[in-house]
N, C-alpha and C positions, 0 to 999 in steps of 0.2 A: 629421160629417154627410155623407151621400153624395148627390151630385146626378146624376140621370140625364142622358144625352146630350141629350135634347130639352129638359130643364129648363135645362141649362147653356147651350144655344144661346139660349133665350129670355132668360135672365139676361144674357148678353153683349149681345144685341140691345137689351134694355131699358137697360143701362148706356150703350151707344152713343147711343141716342136721348136719354137724359138729358144726356149730355155735349154733344150737339149743341144741345139746347134751352138749356142754360146758356150756351154760346158765343153763341147768338143773343140771349139776354136781355142778356148782358154787352155785346155789340156795340151795343146800343141806348142805353147810358148816355151822357150828355153828358160831354164832356171837362171836367175840373176843374183849376184851378191847384193845383199841389202846392208850397206854400211851402218845404217842407223839401228838396225835390229841386231847387229853383231853376227850376222850369219856367216856363211863361208865354210861350214863344216868343221869348225873348231871345237864344237861341243864334246866334252869328255875330259879324261885325265891325261895330263902331260907331266913329264919329269925332266929336270935338268940333267945334263951329263954329269954334273958334280954330285947328284943325289941329294938327300937330306929333306926334300919336300916334294909335294905334288901340287900342280896347278890344275884347278878344276874350272873349265870354261863352260858357260851355259848362257846362251841368248844375250850376249853383249856384256855380261858380268863375269868376273872370275875371282877366285880366292886361292890362296896358297895355304896348305896345311903341312905341319911338321910330320914327317914319317914316324918319328918315335912316340910323339904324344897325341897327334891328331889335332893339336891346337891350331887355330887360324893365325897365320903369321902376317898375312896382308890380304887386302881386298881391293878390287878396282874394276875398271871397265876396259873393254877392247872394242875396236872398230876395224872391220875388214875393209881396207881401202881398195883392194883389188884381189884377184886370185893369188897374187904373189906378195902383197904387202899388208901388214897388220900393225896397228898402233895400239900400244898398251899404256894405261895410266893407273897407278895404284897408290895406296897409302899403307905404310907399315904399321901394323898393330903394336909392334914392339917399340919403335922410336917415334912414331907419329909423323915421320917424314913422308913427303910425297915424291914420287918418281915417275918416269915415263920411259918408254922404249919404242924404237922403230924395229920391226921385224920383217925379214925376208922369208918367204915360204918357198924353198926350192922344190919341195914335194909335199904331199898331203899330210905327212906325219912328222915334219920337221919345221921348226921355227928358229931361224938364226937371228938373234936380237942384239941390239946395242942400246944400253940405257943412256939416260941424259948425261951421265958423267963419262960416257965413252967405254964403259965396261961391257965386253961381249958375253953373251950366254946363249946356250942352245937348249931348246925344249923339244922333247920327242914324245909322241903319243904313246901311252902305255895301255 
């Protein structure tokens, strides 16, 4: 199929207009929590009320580091189930044991969690 110069320019212009329209429409969508990517705004450093370590969350994975030595204490994954619910699972680098927790998120900077054994703990963004 042969396209004349004028037709080719109109075709390219139409494609550019369509691409711009698609970008505008896409830009209007509201942000959604992506549980598989671990989104939900948790990225950053968090600390328990009891102190002693920091939890660093980043794109669905996290690690805890000792405040005094900087050594990695545990590492694991998190899934944002909703704006108010987060699921954690991790392995201790000290004991090798696996654990998990269900967390409620009453505000953007607080996670109230309960581990698989029923022990509660709170993490706050630092």
